[in-house]
DRENTORKOL-3810 file (N, C-alpha, C; in nm, 4 decimals):
REM DRENTORKOL-3810
@n.u->16.7250; n.v->10.1482; n.w->8.6181; ca.u->16.7143; ca.v->10.3080; ca.w->8.6672; c.u->16.6591; c.v->10.4039; c.w->8.6026
@n.u->16.6521; n.v->10.3527; n.w->8.4741; ca.u->16.6311; ca.v->10.5585; ca.w->8.4047; c.u->16.4444; c.v->10.4845; c.w->8.3686
@n.u->16.4381; n.v->10.3845; n.w->8.4524; ca.u->16.2447; ca.v->10.3529; ca.w->8.4236; c.u->16.1811; c.v->10.4302; c.w->8.5569
@n.u->16.2573; n.v->10.4325; n.w->8.6578; ca.u->16.2167; ca.v->10.5151; ca.w->8.8107; c.u->16.2200; c.v->10.6588; c.w->8.7904
@n.u->16.3456; n.v->10.7061; n.w->8.7196; ca.u->16.3393; ca.v->10.8441; ca.w->8.7457; c.u->16.2609; c.v->10.9023; c.w->8.6428
@n.u->16.1977; n.v->10.8545; n.w->8.4815; ca.u->16.1085; ca.v->10.8611; ca.w->8.4214; c.u->15.9987; c.v->10.8475; c.w->8.5082
@n.u->15.9251; n.v->10.7670; n.w->8.5295; ca.u->15.8347; ca.v->10.7417; ca.w->8.6421; c.u->15.8217; c.v->10.8534; c.w->8.7451
@n.u->15.8806; n.v->10.8706; n.w->8.8087; ca.u->15.8866; ca.v->11.0130; ca.w->8.8840; c.u->15.8730; c.v->11.1354; c.w->8.8471
@n.u->15.9507; n.v->11.1297; n.w->8.7634; ca.u->15.8511; ca.v->11.2748; ca.w->8.6048; c.u->15.7831; c.v->11.2905; c.w->8.5772
@n.u->15.7116; n.v->11.1666; n.w->8.5553; ca.u->15.5786; ca.v->11.2231; ca.w->8.4524; c.u->15.4759; c.v->11.2042; c.w->8.6293
@n.u->15.5284; n.v->11.1432; n.w->8.7496; ca.u->15.3926; ca.v->11.1891; ca.w->8.8475; c.u->15.4576; c.v->11.3111; c.w->8.8988
@n.u->15.5882; n.v->11.3936; n.w->8.9135; ca.u->15.5433; ca.v->11.5254; ca.w->8.9950; c.u->15.4569; c.v->11.5840; c.w->8.8585
@n.u->15.4866; n.v->11.5577; n.w->8.7217; ca.u->15.4344; ca.v->11.6605; ca.w->8.6329; c.u->15.3081; c.v->11.6618; c.w->8.6338
@n.u->15.2334; n.v->11.5184; n.w->8.6706; ca.u->15.0490; ca.v->11.5099; ca.w->8.6913; c.u->14.9967; c.v->11.5510; c.w->8.7679
@n.u->15.1117; n.v->11.5745; n.w->8.9229; ca.u->15.0650; ca.v->11.5772; ca.w->9.0288; c.u->15.0640; c.v->11.7669; c.w->9.0921
@n.u->15.1426; n.v->11.7791; n.w->8.9981; ca.u->15.1072; ca.v->12.0126; ca.w->8.9963; c.u->15.0348; c.v->12.0066; c.w->8.8726
@n.u->14.9873; n.v->11.9037; n.w->8.7525; ca.u->14.8714; ca.v->11.9988; ca.w->8.7042; c.u->14.7287; c.v->11.9851; c.w->8.7317
@n.u->14.7204; n.v->11.8377; n.w->8.8349; ca.u->14.5842; ca.v->11.8281; ca.w->8.9008; c.u->14.5757; c.v->11.9235; c.w->9.0320
@n.u->14.7020; n.v->11.9860; n.w->9.0553; ca.u->14.6048; ca.v->12.0651; ca.w->9.1493; c.u->14.6355; c.v->12.1693; c.w->9.1266
@n.u->14.6291; n.v->12.2246; n.w->8.9817; ca.u->14.6063; ca.v->12.3672; ca.w->8.9366; c.u->14.4945; c.v->12.3686; c.w->8.8139
@n.u->14.4596; n.v->12.1969; n.w->8.8156; ca.u->14.2904; ca.v->12.2053; ca.w->8.7057; c.u->14.2526; c.v->12.1166; c.w->8.7934
@n.u->14.0985; n.v->12.1781; n.w->8.8350; ca.u->14.0554; ca.v->12.0742; ca.w->8.8883; c.u->13.8726; c.v->12.0913; c.w->8.8148
@n.u->13.8927; n.v->12.1823; n.w->8.7299; ca.u->13.7540; ca.v->12.1756; ca.w->8.6722; c.u->13.7660; c.v->12.1187; c.w->8.5109
@n.u->13.8734; n.v->12.1229; n.w->8.4287; ca.u->13.9880; ca.v->12.0577; ca.w->8.3339; c.u->13.9601; c.v->11.8737; c.w->8.3101
@n.u->13.9093; n.v->11.8437; n.w->8.1659; ca.u->13.9624; ca.v->11.7521; ca.w->8.1832; c.u->14.1371; c.v->11.7146; c.w->8.1165
@n.u->14.2372; n.v->11.6042; n.w->8.0993; ca.u->14.3733; ca.v->11.6170; ca.w->8.0715; c.u->14.3419; c.v->11.5360; c.w->7.9301
@n.u->14.4496; n.v->11.6150; n.w->7.9037; ca.u->14.5390; ca.v->11.5296; ca.w->7.7682; c.u->14.6303; c.v->11.4947; c.w->7.7733
@n.u->14.6889; n.v->11.3304; n.w->7.8077; ca.u->14.7764; ca.v->11.2876; ca.w->7.7888; c.u->14.8327; c.v->11.2764; c.w->7.6512
@n.u->14.9404; n.v->11.2611; n.w->7.6827; ca.u->15.0198; ca.v->11.1843; ca.w->7.5254; c.u->15.1186; c.v->11.1317; c.w->7.5842
@n.u->15.1465; n.v->11.0012; n.w->7.4928; ca.u->15.2408; ca.v->10.9303; ca.w->7.4754; c.u->15.3279; c.v->10.8898; c.w->7.3352
@n.u->15.4189; n.v->10.9376; n.w->7.3601; ca.u->15.5370; ca.v->10.8813; ca.w->7.2672; c.u->15.5997; c.v->10.7765; c.w->7.2516
@n.u->15.5856; n.v->10.6465; n.w->7.1698; ca.u->15.7240; ca.v->10.6449; ca.w->7.1380; c.u->15.7679; c.v->10.6852; c.w->7.0329
@n.u->15.9137; n.v->10.5402; n.w->7.0071; ca.u->16.0216; ca.v->10.5960; ca.w->6.9290; c.u->15.9611; c.v->10.5619; c.w->6.7597
@n.u->15.7873; n.v->10.5672; n.w->6.7234; ca.u->15.7828; ca.v->10.5219; ca.w->6.6100; c.u->15.5713; c.v->10.5861; c.w->6.6081
@n.u->15.5260; n.v->10.5735; n.w->6.6641; ca.u->15.3950; ca.v->10.6643; ca.w->6.7067; c.u->15.3872; c.v->10.7516; c.w->6.8009
@n.u->15.2965; n.v->10.7906; n.w->6.8296; ca.u->15.2394; ca.v->10.8319; ca.w->6.8896; c.u->15.0410; c.v->10.8911; c.w->6.9661
@n.u->15.0379; n.v->10.8178; n.w->7.0774; ca.u->14.8969; ca.v->10.8095; ca.w->7.1276; c.u->14.9113; c.v->10.9410; c.w->7.1973
@n.u->14.7314; n.v->10.9551; n.w->7.2372; ca.u->14.7145; ca.v->11.0969; ca.w->7.3151; c.u->14.5462; c.v->11.0695; c.w->7.3440
@n.u->14.4814; n.v->11.1353; n.w->7.4734; ca.u->14.4067; ca.v->11.0636; ca.w->7.5537; c.u->14.2868; c.v->11.2242; c.w->7.5963
@n.u->14.1970; n.v->11.2074; n.w->7.6019; ca.u->14.1471; ca.v->11.2929; ca.w->7.6961; c.u->14.0815; c.v->11.2351; c.w->7.8035
@n.u->14.0937; n.v->11.2261; n.w->7.9320; ca.u->14.0804; ca.v->11.1706; ca.w->8.0686; c.u->14.0033; c.v->11.2296; c.w->8.1097
@n.u->13.8945; n.v->11.2044; n.w->8.2275; ca.u->13.8110; ca.v->11.3088; ca.w->8.2528; c.u->13.8475; c.v->11.2281; c.w->8.4469
@n.u->13.9277; n.v->11.2828; n.w->8.5512; ca.u->13.9824; ca.v->11.2410; ca.w->8.6193; c.u->13.8992; c.v->11.2064; c.w->8.7447
@n.u->13.7895; n.v->11.2438; n.w->8.7612; ca.u->13.7014; ca.v->11.2721; ca.w->8.8278; c.u->13.6456; c.v->11.0956; c.w->8.8641
@n.u->13.5621; n.v->11.0542; n.w->8.6924; ca.u->13.5413; ca.v->10.9229; ca.w->8.6970; c.u->13.6044; c.v->10.8426; c.w->8.6228
@n.u->13.7631; n.v->10.8724; n.w->8.6091; ca.u->13.7795; ca.v->10.7785; ca.w->8.5527; c.u->13.7878; c.v->10.7054; c.w->8.4442
@n.u->13.7661; n.v->10.7790; n.w->8.3665; ca.u->13.7372; ca.v->10.7063; ca.w->8.2376; c.u->13.7923; c.v->10.8021; c.w->8.1355
@n.u->13.8493; n.v->10.6910; n.w->8.0031; ca.u->13.8343; ca.v->10.7767; ca.w->7.9004; c.u->13.7780; c.v->10.8527; c.w->7.8419
@n.u->13.7841; n.v->10.9635; n.w->7.7502; ca.u->13.6758; ca.v->11.0107; ca.w->7.6866; c.u->13.6870; c.v->11.0143; c.w->7.5952
@n.u->13.7959; n.v->10.9951; n.w->7.4968; ca.u->13.8531; ca.v->11.0574; ca.w->7.3361; c.u->14.0300; c.v->10.9876; c.w->7.3705
@n.u->14.0397; n.v->10.9357; n.w->7.2635; ca.u->14.1943; ca.v->10.8349; ca.w->7.2059; c.u->14.2074; c.v->10.8816; c.w->7.1111
@n.u->14.3407; n.v->10.8897; n.w->7.0297; ca.u->14.3154; ca.v->10.9009; ca.w->6.8675; c.u->14.5136; c.v->10.9023; c.w->6.8834
@n.u->14.5648; n.v->10.7835; n.w->6.8018; ca.u->14.6804; ca.v->10.7448; ca.w->6.7843; c.u->14.6996; c.v->10.6721; c.w->6.6724
@n.u->14.8616; n.v->10.6737; n.w->6.6332; ca.u->14.8941; ca.v->10.7118; ca.w->6.4839; c.u->14.9398; c.v->10.5900; c.w->6.4262
@n.u->14.8751; n.v->10.4469; n.w->6.4832; ca.u->14.8689; ca.v->10.3291; ca.w->6.4270; c.u->14.7998; c.v->10.3000; c.w->6.2876
@n.u->14.6646; n.v->10.3831; n.w->6.2689; ca.u->14.5696; ca.v->10.4007; ca.w->6.1693; c.u->14.6382; c.v->10.4228; c.w->6.0068
@n.u->14.7066; n.v->10.5779; n.w->6.0363; ca.u->14.7963; ca.v->10.5928; ca.w->6.0106; c.u->14.9336; c.v->10.6448; c.w->5.9513
@n.u->14.9929; n.v->10.4501; n.w->6.0255; ca.u->15.1609; ca.v->10.4995; ca.w->5.9953; c.u->15.1234; c.v->10.4134; c.w->5.8665
@n.u->15.1211; n.v->10.3462; n.w->5.7760; ca.u->15.1313; ca.v->10.3127; ca.w->5.6328; c.u->15.1490; c.v->10.4486; c.w->5.5386
@n.u->15.0349; n.v->10.5604; n.w->5.5879; ca.u->15.0126; ca.v->10.6691; ca.w->5.4506; c.u->15.1219; c.v->10.7420; c.w->5.4680
@n.u->15.1614; n.v->10.8192; n.w->5.6031; ca.u->15.2839; ca.v->10.9225; ca.w->5.5947; c.u->15.4355; c.v->10.8523; c.w->5.7317
@n.u->15.5238; n.v->10.8498; n.w->5.6510; ca.u->15.6410; ca.v->10.7992; ca.w->5.7122; c.u->15.7009; c.v->10.9234; c.w->5.7967
@n.u->15.6828; n.v->11.0138; n.w->5.8130; ca.u->15.7283; ca.v->11.1319; ca.w->5.8823; c.u->15.6916; c.v->11.1617; c.w->6.0078
@n.u->15.7425; n.v->11.1145; n.w->6.1036; ca.u->15.6980; ca.v->11.1251; ca.w->6.2538; c.u->15.6223; c.v->11.2823; c.w->6.2698
@n.u->15.6548; n.v->11.3774; n.w->6.2634; ca.u->15.5623; ca.v->11.5072; ca.w->6.2307; c.u->15.4992; c.v->11.5042; c.w->6.1309
@n.u->15.4812; n.v->11.5217; n.w->6.0706; ca.u->15.3166; ca.v->11.5052; ca.w->6.0055; c.u->15.2130; c.v->11.3846; c.w->6.1335
@n.u->15.3289; n.v->11.2568; n.w->6.1744; ca.u->15.2092; ca.v->11.1748; ca.w->6.1645; c.u->15.1544; c.v->11.2223; c.w->6.3321
@n.u->15.2550; n.v->11.3595; n.w->6.4227; ca.u->15.1656; ca.v->11.4076; ca.w->6.4831; c.u->15.0942; c.v->11.4798; c.w->6.4882
@n.u->15.1140; n.v->11.5552; n.w->6.3554; ca.u->14.9913; ca.v->11.6609; ca.w->6.3415; c.u->14.8839; c.v->11.5845; c.w->6.2967
@n.u->14.8953; n.v->11.5071; n.w->6.2315; ca.u->14.8049; ca.v->11.4021; ca.w->6.2183; c.u->14.6753; c.v->11.3510; c.w->6.3162
@n.u->14.7316; n.v->11.2742; n.w->6.3881; ca.u->14.7065; ca.v->11.2200; ca.w->6.5464; c.u->14.5828; c.v->11.4412; c.w->6.5851
@n.u->14.6679; n.v->11.4517; n.w->6.6642; ca.u->14.6361; ca.v->11.5920; ca.w->6.6639; c.u->14.4802; c.v->11.6713; c.w->6.5955
@n.u->14.4938; n.v->11.6372; n.w->6.5069; ca.u->14.4039; ca.v->11.7110; ca.w->6.4112; c.u->14.2594; c.v->11.6227; c.w->6.4471
@n.u->14.3082; n.v->11.4795; n.w->6.4324; ca.u->14.2153; ca.v->11.4150; ca.w->6.4430; c.u->14.1562; c.v->11.4052; c.w->6.6101
@n.u->14.2414; n.v->11.4185; n.w->6.7177; ca.u->14.1813; ca.v->11.4255; ca.w->6.8127; c.u->14.0948; c.v->11.5457; c.w->6.8807
@n.u->14.1412; n.v->11.6879; n.w->6.7908; ca.u->14.0473; ca.v->11.8200; ca.w->6.8014; c.u->13.9377; c.v->11.7696; c.w->6.7514
@n.u->13.8578; n.v->11.7161; n.w->6.6611; ca.u->13.7982; ca.v->11.7154; ca.w->6.5392; c.u->13.7175; c.v->11.5977; c.w->6.6680
@n.u->13.7519; n.v->11.4994; n.w->6.7354; ca.u->13.6362; ca.v->11.4380; ca.w->6.7994; c.u->13.6347; c.v->11.4994; c.w->6.9188
@n.u->13.7324; n.v->11.5748; n.w->7.0210; ca.u->13.6652; ca.v->11.6504; ca.w->7.1046; c.u->13.6040; c.v->11.7639; c.w->7.1098
@n.u->13.5805; n.v->11.8580; n.w->6.9665; ca.u->13.5110; ca.v->11.9717; ca.w->6.9129; c.u->13.3722; c.v->11.8828; c.w->6.9379
@n.u->13.3500; n.v->11.7456; n.w->6.8751; ca.u->13.2543; ca.v->11.6976; ca.w->6.8521; c.u->13.1658; c.v->11.6584; c.w->6.9695
@n.u->13.2353; n.v->11.6248; n.w->7.0818; ca.u->13.1921; ca.v->11.5963; ca.w->7.2104; c.u->13.1859; c.v->11.7587; c.w->7.2934
@n.u->13.1992; n.v->11.8872; n.w->7.2721; ca.u->13.2084; ca.v->11.9625; ca.w->7.2696; c.u->13.2683; c.v->12.0198; c.w->7.4235
@n.u->13.3877; n.v->11.9226; n.w->7.3765; ca.u->13.5164; ca.v->11.9189; ca.w->7.4919; c.u->13.6066; c.v->12.0690; c.w->7.4495
@n.u->13.6432; n.v->12.1861; n.w->7.5203; ca.u->13.7639; ca.v->12.2644; ca.w->7.4047; c.u->13.8308; c.v->12.3075; c.w->7.5266
@n.u->13.8614; n.v->12.2665; n.w->7.6827; ca.u->13.9727; ca.v->12.3643; ca.w->7.7962; c.u->14.0165; c.v->12.1988; c.w->7.8423
@n.u->14.0984; n.v->12.2284; n.w->7.8137; ca.u->14.1450; ca.v->12.1391; ca.w->7.8658; c.u->14.3074; c.v->12.1333; c.w->7.9307
@n.u->14.3373; n.v->12.0570; n.w->8.0038; ca.u->14.5006; ca.v->12.0399; ca.w->8.0386; c.u->14.5806; c.v->11.9474; c.w->8.0138
@n.u->14.7152; n.v->12.0378; n.w->7.9608; ca.u->14.8306; ca.v->11.9581; ca.w->7.8655; c.u->14.9352; c.v->11.8420; c.w->7.9914
@n.u->14.8756; n.v->11.7343; n.w->7.9540; ca.u->14.9421; ca.v->11.6328; ca.w->8.0125; c.u->15.0801; c.v->11.5715; c.w->7.9223
@n.u->15.1950; n.v->11.6505; n.w->7.9369; ca.u->15.3238; ca.v->11.6066; ca.w->7.8719; c.u->15.4018; c.v->11.5031; c.w->7.8993
@n.u->15.3594; n.v->11.4521; n.w->8.0599; ca.u->15.4150; ca.v->11.3463; ca.w->8.1323; c.u->15.5724; c.v->11.3715; c.w->8.1343
@n.u->15.6338; n.v->11.2717; n.w->8.0858; ca.u->15.8309; ca.v->11.2759; ca.w->8.1050; c.u->15.8617; c.v->11.2849; c.w->8.0068
@n.u->15.8268; n.v->11.3300; n.w->7.8886; ca.u->15.8781; ca.v->11.4656; ca.w->7.7692; c.u->15.9079; c.v->11.5820; c.w->7.8143
@n.u->16.0013; n.v->11.6565; n.w->7.7034; ca.u->15.9995; ca.v->11.7903; ca.w->7.7592; c.u->15.8772; c.v->11.8271; c.w->7.6426
@n.u->15.8321; n.v->11.9741; n.w->7.6706; ca.u->15.7888; ca.v->12.0130; ca.w->7.5526; c.u->15.8806; c.v->12.0634; c.w->7.4397
@n.u->15.8987; n.v->11.9783; n.w->7.3194; ca.u->16.0124; ca.v->12.0024; ca.w->7.2423; c.u->15.9944; c.v->11.9014; c.w->7.1276
@n.u->16.0095; n.v->11.9739; n.w->7.0178; ca.u->15.9970; ca.v->11.8518; ca.w->6.8704; c.u->15.8514; c.v->11.7975; c.w->6.8258
@n.u->15.8039; n.v->11.6562; n.w->6.8401; ca.u->15.6928; ca.v->11.5938; ca.w->6.8316; c.u->15.6373; c.v->11.6561; c.w->6.9037
@n.u->15.6404; n.v->11.6617; n.w->7.0181; ca.u->15.5476; ca.v->11.6833; ca.w->7.1465; c.u->15.4590; c.v->11.8851; c.w->7.1307
@n.u->15.5453; n.v->11.9805; n.w->7.0993; ca.u->15.6054; ca.v->12.1164; ca.w->7.0765; c.u->15.4474; c.v->12.1378; c.w->6.9681
@n.u->15.5008; n.v->12.0361; n.w->6.8312; ca.u->15.4311; ca.v->12.0004; ca.w->6.7355; c.u->15.2620; c.v->12.0641; c.w->6.7644
@n.u->15.2591; n.v->11.8911; n.w->6.8423; ca.u->15.1280; ca.v->11.8185; ca.w->6.8426; c.u->15.0606; c.v->11.9509; c.w->6.9595
@n.u->15.1042; n.v->12.0054; n.w->7.0679; ca.u->15.0574; ca.v->12.1118; ca.w->7.1434; c.u->14.9987; c.v->12.2519; c.w->7.0207
@n.u->15.0768; n.v->12.2211; n.w->6.9569; ca.u->15.0612; ca.v->12.3683; ca.w->6.8748; c.u->14.9517; c.v->12.3041; c.w->6.7463
@n.u->14.9223; n.v->12.2167; n.w->6.7133; ca.u->14.8313; ca.v->12.1960; ca.w->6.6045; c.u->14.6940; c.v->12.1734; c.w->6.6632
@n.u->14.7411; n.v->12.1724; n.w->6.7999; ca.u->14.5685; ca.v->12.1696; ca.w->6.8701; c.u->14.4919; c.v->12.2797; c.w->6.9132
@n.u->14.5885; n.v->12.3806; n.w->6.9824; ca.u->14.5633; ca.v->12.5139; ca.w->6.9774; c.u->14.4942; c.v->12.5714; c.w->6.8386
@n.u->14.5839; n.v->12.5668; n.w->6.7083; ca.u->14.4917; ca.v->12.5825; ca.w->6.6027; c.u->14.3815; c.v->12.5403; c.w->6.5798
@n.u->14.3445; n.v->12.4223; n.w->6.6266; ca.u->14.2163; ca.v->12.3394; ca.w->6.5992; c.u->14.0794; c.v->12.3512; c.w->6.6393
@n.u->14.1386; n.v->12.4711; n.w->6.7981; ca.u->14.0588; ca.v->12.4940; ca.w->6.8851; c.u->13.9981; c.v->12.4858; c.w->7.0333
@n.u->14.1035; n.v->12.3743; n.w->7.0671; ca.u->14.1379; ca.v->12.3338; ca.w->7.2346; c.u->14.2154; c.v->12.4157; c.w->7.2605
@n.u->14.1727; n.v->12.4702; n.w->7.3996; ca.u->14.2547; ca.v->12.5783; ca.w->7.5103; c.u->14.3227; c.v->12.5453; c.w->7.5772
@n.u->14.3931; n.v->12.5511; n.w->7.6587; ca.u->14.5115; ca.v->12.4930; ca.w->7.7232; c.u->14.6900; c.v->12.5733; c.w->7.7660
END
C-alpha cells in the first residue's frame, strides 16, 4: 500500500513540473536511508546527462547532511562544466525538508538556477 502512495505522489509532482518547465533539464533526486543520488535528465531525448552519488565519498563522510552537501557540489561542478545552469528540481516523493532542502540550497549556492 505504501509503495502505491509513494509512486502516485512522485508521478503527480513530476507531471506538474513537466507542464511548467519545457525548456529546462530535470534534476531528479533519490534519497535512501544511507545515501543520496542525483541526476540531470534530458526528458526530450530520455537521456541522463550528469549523475552524482554519495557512494564514492561514503567512507570519508559519516554525517548524512555533509554527504548531501558533497554530492550537490559535485553535481554543480559537473553541470557547470557542461554549461548547464537552468534546471528544474524534481524532489520526487520527498518533502522539501532536511537533506533534500540542504541539497537544493547547496546547488543554488554553487550556481544552478531553479
